[in-house]
TORKOLGU-186971 format. One record per residue (C-alpha): x, y, z; residue in three letters. Coordinates in Angstrom, 1 decimal, m for minus. Example, Ala and Ser with C-alpha at 12.3 -4.5 7.8 and 13.67 -1.06 7.14 Angstrom:
<mivos>
      xx      yy      zz    r
    12.3    m4.5     7.8  ala
    13.7    m1.1     7.1  ser
</mivos>
This chain:
<mivos>
      xx      yy      zz    r
   m61.9    11.2    40.6  unk
   m63.9    14.1    42.1  unk
   m65.7    14.0    45.4  unk
   m67.3    17.0    47.1  unk
   m64.8    19.8    46.3  unk
   m61.7    17.6    46.6  unk
   m60.1    17.1    43.2  unk
   m57.7    14.3    42.5  unk
   m57.3    14.6    38.8  unk
   m53.7    14.1    37.8  unk
   m53.5    11.7    34.8  unk
   m55.2    14.1    32.3  unk
   m53.3    17.2    33.4  unk
   m51.2    17.7    30.3  unk
   m54.1    17.2    27.9  unk
   m56.4    19.5    29.9  unk
   m53.7    22.2    30.0  unk
   m53.2    21.9    26.3  unk
   m57.0    22.5    25.7  unk
   m57.1    25.4    28.1  unk
   m54.1    27.2    26.5  unk
   m54.8    26.5    22.8  unk
   m58.6    26.0    22.6  unk
   m60.5    22.9    21.6  unk
   m57.6    21.2    19.7  unk
   m58.1    17.7    18.4  unk
   m57.0    15.0    20.9  unk
   m55.6    11.6    20.1  unk
   m54.8     8.4    22.1  unk
   m51.7     7.7    20.0  unk
   m48.7     8.7    22.3  unk
   m46.4     9.6    19.3  unk
   m49.1    11.6    17.6  unk
   m49.8    13.5    20.9  unk
   m46.1    14.4    21.1  unk
   m46.2    15.6    17.5  unk
   m49.3    17.7    18.1  unk
   m47.7    19.2    21.2  unk
   m44.5    20.0    19.4  unk
   m46.3    21.8    16.6  unk
   m48.5    23.8    19.0  unk
   m45.6    24.7    21.2  unk
   m43.5    25.8    18.2  unk
   m46.3    28.1    17.1  unk
   m47.3    29.5    20.5  unk
   m44.0    29.4    22.4  unk
   m41.4    29.9    19.7  unk
   m39.8    32.7    21.8  unk
   m40.3    30.9    25.1  unk
   m38.4    27.6    24.6  unk
   m37.6    27.3    28.3  unk
   m41.2    27.4    29.3  unk
   m42.1    24.8    26.6  unk
   m39.4    22.5    28.0  unk
   m40.7    22.8    31.5  unk
   m44.1    21.5    30.4  unk
   m43.1    18.7    28.1  unk
   m39.6    17.5    28.6  unk
   m40.6    14.5    30.8  unk
   m43.5    13.0    28.9  unk
   m41.6     9.7    28.6  unk
   m39.8     9.7    31.9  unk
   m40.1    10.5    35.6  unk
   m40.5    14.2    36.4  unk
   m38.1    16.2    38.5  unk
   m38.7    19.4    40.4  unk
   m37.0    21.4    37.5  unk
   m39.4    19.8    35.0  unk
   m42.5    21.1    36.7  unk
   m41.6    24.6    37.7  unk
   m40.4    27.6    35.7  unk
   m36.7    28.3    34.9  unk
   m34.7    30.1    37.6  unk
   m34.8    33.9    37.3  unk
   m33.2    36.8    39.1  unk
   m35.0    39.5    41.1  unk
   m35.5    42.7    39.1  unk
   m35.5    44.8    42.2  unk
   m34.8    44.5    45.9  unk
   m34.9    46.7    49.0  unk
   m35.2    47.0    52.7  unk
   m38.4    48.3    54.3  unk
   m38.3    49.7    57.9  unk
   m41.5    48.4    59.5  unk
   m40.8    49.4    63.1  unk
   m38.2    51.2    65.2  unk
   m36.5    47.9    65.6  unk
   m37.3    45.7    62.5  unk
   m36.4    46.1    58.8  unk
   m37.5    43.5    56.3  unk
   m35.9    42.5    53.1  unk
   m38.1    42.4    50.0  unk
   m37.7    41.6    46.3  unk
   m39.8    41.6    43.1  unk
   m39.3    39.5    40.0  unk
   m41.2    38.7    36.9  unk
   m43.0    41.5    35.0  unk
   m44.0    44.7    36.7  unk
   m47.3    44.9    34.8  unk
   m48.2    41.4    35.7  unk
   m50.7    40.0    38.2  unk
   m49.2    40.6    41.7  unk
   m48.7    37.7    44.0  unk
   m47.0    37.8    47.4  unk
   m45.2    34.7    48.7  unk
   m45.2    34.0    52.4  unk
   m42.5    31.7    53.6  unk
   m42.8    29.1    56.3  unk
   m41.4    28.7    59.8  unk
   m42.0    31.2    61.3  unk
   m38.4    32.1    60.8  unk
   m37.7    30.0    57.7  unk
   m36.8    32.9    55.3  unk
   m37.4    33.0    51.6  unk
   m35.5    31.2    48.8  unk
   m34.9    32.0    45.1  unk
   m36.8    28.9    44.1  unk
   m40.0    30.6    45.3  unk
   m39.9    32.6    42.1  unk
   m40.3    29.5    40.0  unk
   m43.9    28.7    40.8  unk
   m45.2    31.5    38.6  unk
   m45.0    32.4    34.9  unk
   m42.5    35.3    34.9  unk
   m44.2    36.8    31.8  unk
   m47.5    37.0    33.6  unk
   m46.8    37.6    37.3  unk
   m45.3    40.4    39.4  unk
   m43.8    38.1    42.1  unk
   m43.2    39.7    45.5  unk
   m41.2    37.8    48.1  unk
   m39.9    39.0    51.5  unk
   m38.2    37.7    54.7  unk
   m40.4    38.0    57.8  unk
   m39.1    39.7    60.9  unk
   m35.8    38.4    62.2  unk
   m34.9    35.9    59.5  unk
   m33.3    35.7    56.1  unk
   m31.9    39.1    55.2  unk
   m34.2    41.0    57.5  unk
   m32.7    42.6    60.5  unk
   m32.0    42.3    63.4  unk
   m31.3    38.6    62.9  unk
   m33.2    36.1    65.1  unk
   m34.8    39.0    67.1  unk
   m37.9    38.0    69.1  unk
   m38.9    41.4    70.5  unk
   m41.9    42.9    68.7  unk
   m42.0    39.7    66.6  unk
   m45.6    38.3    66.6  unk
   m48.4    37.4    64.2  unk
   m50.2    40.7    64.4  unk
   m47.0    42.6    63.4  unk
   m46.3    40.2    60.5  unk
   m49.8    40.8    59.2  unk
   m49.3    44.5    59.3  unk
   m45.9    44.2    57.7  unk
   m47.5    42.6    54.7  unk
   m49.9    45.6    54.4  unk
   m47.0    48.0    54.7  unk
   m45.1    46.2    52.0  unk
   m48.2    46.2    49.7  unk
   m48.6    50.0    50.1  unk
   m44.8    50.6    49.7  unk
   m44.9    48.7    46.3  unk
   m48.1    50.5    45.2  unk
   m50.1    47.4    44.8  unk
   m53.9    47.6    45.2  unk
   m54.6    43.9    45.8  unk
   m52.8    40.6    45.2  unk
   m52.9    36.9    45.3  unk
   m51.4    35.4    48.5  unk
   m49.3    32.2    48.2  unk
   m48.1    30.4    51.3  unk
   m47.4    26.9    52.7  unk
   m47.0    25.5    56.2  unk
   m46.6    28.5    58.5  unk
   m47.0    30.5    55.3  unk
   m50.5    29.1    55.0  unk
   m51.2    30.2    58.5  unk
   m50.0    33.7    57.9  unk
   m51.9    33.9    54.5  unk
   m55.1    33.0    56.2  unk
   m54.5    35.5    59.1  unk
   m53.7    38.2    56.5  unk
   m56.9    37.4    54.5  unk
   m59.0    37.4    57.7  unk
   m57.7    40.9    58.7  unk
   m57.5    42.4    55.1  unk
   m60.0    40.5    52.9  unk
   m60.5    43.4    50.5  unk
   m56.8    43.2    49.6  unk
   m56.8    39.5    48.7  unk
   m57.7    38.3    45.2  unk
   m57.3    34.7    46.1  unk
   m55.3    32.3    48.3  unk
   m53.0    29.5    47.0  unk
   m52.1    27.4    50.0  unk
   m50.0    24.3    50.7  unk
   m49.5    22.1    53.7  unk
   m52.2    23.7    55.9  unk
   m51.2    24.6    59.4  unk
   m53.9    26.1    61.6  unk
   m51.4    26.4    64.5  unk
   m53.7    24.8    67.0  unk
   m52.4    23.3    70.2  unk
   m53.3    19.8    69.0  unk
   m51.1    20.2    65.9  unk
   m48.2    21.4    67.9  unk
   m48.4    18.5    70.3  unk
   m48.7    16.1    67.4  unk
   m45.4    17.2    66.0  unk
   m43.3    18.3    68.9  unk
   m44.6    16.2    71.8  unk
   m46.0    12.9    70.6  unk
   m47.6    11.7    67.3  unk
   m45.1    12.2    64.5  unk
   m42.6    10.5    66.9  unk
   m44.3     7.2    66.2  unk
   m43.7     7.5    62.5  unk
   m40.1     8.8    62.7  unk
   m38.9     7.4    66.1  unk
   m35.3     7.3    64.9  unk
   m35.4    11.0    63.9  unk
   m37.3    12.0    67.1  unk
   m34.8    10.3    69.4  unk
   m32.0    12.9    69.2  unk
   m34.6    15.7    69.4  unk
   m36.0    14.1    72.6  unk
   m32.6    13.1    74.1  unk
   m31.4    16.7    73.9  unk
   m33.8    17.5    76.8  unk
   m33.4    16.0    80.3  unk
   m36.0    13.5    81.3  unk
   m37.6    15.7    83.9  unk
   m38.4    18.4    81.3  unk
   m39.8    16.2    78.6  unk
   m43.4    16.7    79.6  unk
   m43.4    20.0    77.6  unk
   m40.8    19.8    74.8  unk
   m41.7    23.1    73.3  unk
   m41.2    24.9    76.7  unk
   m38.0    23.0    77.3  unk
   m36.6    24.0    73.9  unk
   m37.7    27.6    74.3  unk
   m35.7    27.8    77.6  unk
   m32.6    26.8    75.7  unk
   m33.2    28.8    72.5  unk
   m33.5    31.9    74.6  unk
   m30.5    31.1    76.9  unk
   m27.8    33.7    77.4  unk
   m25.2    30.9    76.5  unk
   m24.6    30.9    72.8  unk
   m23.5    27.3    72.7  unk
   m26.7    26.2    74.5  unk
   m28.8    28.2    72.0  unk
   m27.0    26.8    68.9  unk
   m27.2    23.2    70.2  unk
   m30.9    23.4    70.8  unk
   m31.4    25.2    67.4  unk
   m29.7    22.4    65.5  unk
   m31.8    19.6    67.1  unk
   m35.1    21.5    66.7  unk
   m34.3    22.3    63.1  unk
   m33.0    18.8    62.3  unk
   m36.2    17.2    63.5  unk
   m38.3    19.2    61.1  unk
   m36.0    18.9    58.2  unk
   m35.9    15.1    58.6  unk
   m39.6    14.7    58.4  unk
   m40.6    17.2    55.7  unk
   m40.4    15.0    52.7  unk
   m41.9    11.6    51.9  unk
   m38.5    10.4    50.8  unk
   m35.8    11.9    53.0  unk
   m33.6    14.4    51.2  unk
   m30.0    14.7    52.5  unk
   m29.6    18.2    51.1  unk
   m32.7    19.4    52.9  unk
   m31.7    17.7    56.2  unk
   m28.3    19.4    55.9  unk
   m29.9    22.8    56.3  unk
   m29.8    22.1    60.0  unk
   m26.0    22.3    59.8  unk
   m26.3    26.0    58.7  unk
   m26.3    27.4    62.3  unk
   m27.1    30.9    61.1  unk
   m30.3    29.5    59.5  unk
   m31.1    27.2    62.3  unk
   m30.7    29.9    65.0  unk
   m33.3    32.1    63.4  unk
   m35.6    29.3    62.3  unk
   m35.7    27.4    65.5  unk
   m35.7    30.4    67.9  unk
   m38.4    32.3    66.1  unk
   m40.6    29.2    65.4  unk
   m40.4    28.1    69.1  unk
   m41.1    31.7    70.2  unk
   m44.4    31.7    68.2  unk
   m45.4    28.2    69.3  unk
   m44.8    28.7    73.0  unk
   m47.0    31.8    72.8  unk
   m49.7    30.0    70.8  unk
   m49.0    32.3    67.8  unk
   m50.4    35.2    69.9  unk
   m54.0    34.3    69.1  unk
   m56.7    32.1    70.8  unk
   m56.6    28.4    69.9  unk
   m58.6    27.7    66.7  unk
   m58.8    31.3    65.7  unk
   m58.7    30.7    61.9  unk
   m61.6    28.2    61.8  unk
   m63.6    30.4    64.1  unk
   m63.2    33.3    61.6  unk
   m63.5    31.1    58.5  unk
   m66.7    32.9    57.5  unk
   m64.6    36.0    56.8  unk
   m63.0    34.1    53.9  unk
   m66.1    32.8    52.2  unk
   m65.8    35.2    49.3  unk
   m62.1    34.7    48.7  unk
   m61.1    32.1    46.1  unk
   m59.0    29.5    47.8  unk
   m56.9    26.6    46.4  unk
   m55.3    24.1    48.8  unk
   m52.6    21.6    47.9  unk
   m51.9    18.9    50.5  unk
   m49.5    16.0    50.6  unk
   m51.4    12.9    51.7  unk
   m48.5    11.8    53.9  unk
   m47.6    15.2    55.4  unk
   m46.3    14.4    58.9  unk
   m45.4    18.0    59.8  unk
   m48.8    19.4    59.0  unk
   m51.2    16.4    58.8  unk
   m54.0    16.4    56.3  unk
   m56.7    16.8    59.0  unk
   m56.2    20.6    59.0  unk
   m56.6    20.9    55.3  unk
   m59.6    18.7    55.4  unk
   m61.2    20.7    58.2  unk
   m60.5    24.0    56.4  unk
   m62.0    22.7    53.2  unk
   m65.1    21.5    55.1  unk
   m65.5    24.9    56.8  unk
   m65.1    26.7    53.5  unk
   m66.7    24.4    50.9  unk
   m66.0    26.8    48.1  unk
   m62.3    26.1    48.5  unk
   m60.6    23.6    46.2  unk
   m58.6    20.9    47.9  unk
   m56.1    18.8    45.8  unk
   m54.6    15.9    47.6  unk
   m51.2    14.7    46.2  unk
   m51.1    11.0    46.9  unk
   m47.3    10.5    46.9  unk
   m46.1    13.5    48.8  unk
   m45.3    14.7    52.3  unk
   m44.9    18.3    53.5  unk
   m42.4    20.1    51.3  unk
   m43.3    22.4    48.4  unk
   m40.2    21.1    46.7  unk
   m41.7    17.6    46.3  unk
   m42.5    17.1    42.6  unk
   m46.2    16.3    43.0  unk
   m46.9    19.3    45.2  unk
   m44.8    21.7    43.0  unk
   m46.6    20.5    39.9  unk
   m50.1    21.2    41.4  unk
   m49.1    24.6    42.7  unk
   m47.8    25.6    39.3  unk
   m50.9    24.3    37.7  unk
   m53.0    26.5    39.9  unk
   m50.9    29.6    39.3  unk
   m51.1    29.0    35.6  unk
   m54.9    28.6    35.8  unk
   m55.7    31.7    37.7  unk
   m53.6    34.1    35.6  unk
</mivos>
């Protein structure tokens, strides 16, 4: 089904991919014959790439998992630390093939840090995959630092990293806050962006923040919202973001950690359509929670250091940049309205709505669409 520039074509994905990769090969409606054809074609074209073949076709007769739709895990081929200011140093890594198409992955949060699985959304034989930890999180130093930590600085850090690695231009891949930062970078440096691959659009408007942190998502997850709300005294609940910021910046370490855990737990509990215990348990990692919650709240209480609605106001700057958007229909953290409005503002963009997914890029339907896009453009 296709309407406007919103594509919801999932059922024919395997067959279309086969045609795009191998040319106009004969198709058949016989399931067993399809599998035979696929096996023959794969053995000819991918005889030295068995893991890649398995990623595509191992689940034709069963329910897919995350590992089935992404590429096999790989290690970084090089890592480093880049000093981006007198105070901040960021961790970076590259994987895949040095001569491949460069793509930079921008993680969420702010303050979420990168993960090894981010490498798996790209064919390692075709992409030069650049990943880094934004200021104050992951392996970047100093940990959980708020000074000189703002959107403008993050945008320039991306440019400093591009120059450091000797890359002329690249694709930019980001979800949630990563989509915000991707759009901000493209607005400020459009000549360096070959294309945008975005997921879970977050335009960081006041309305979006109030929906998730004040009232809105609370009506869908009242049980998960309750401990987040109860952590704050009744008299301060009129502005939950400000109340949490007060505690996340407290001189008392126990106060900071207590607030960090509840802030983080609320987001982890709502990020997937089907709750994932392992994902929720990330809130128990207090080192992660401290940076994630503290930096995220710092950006939100300061309205990401830009005027409200800045991205849509500057959308015309992006009209010549190819843009792919993947959005979970039931994303509670970053509801679909933002993706829909961005697509309407930039009708050349391609919006794919995953009907059985929430917010996380680890959900199978979202991961599959992201990989499909990365395969198509390179």
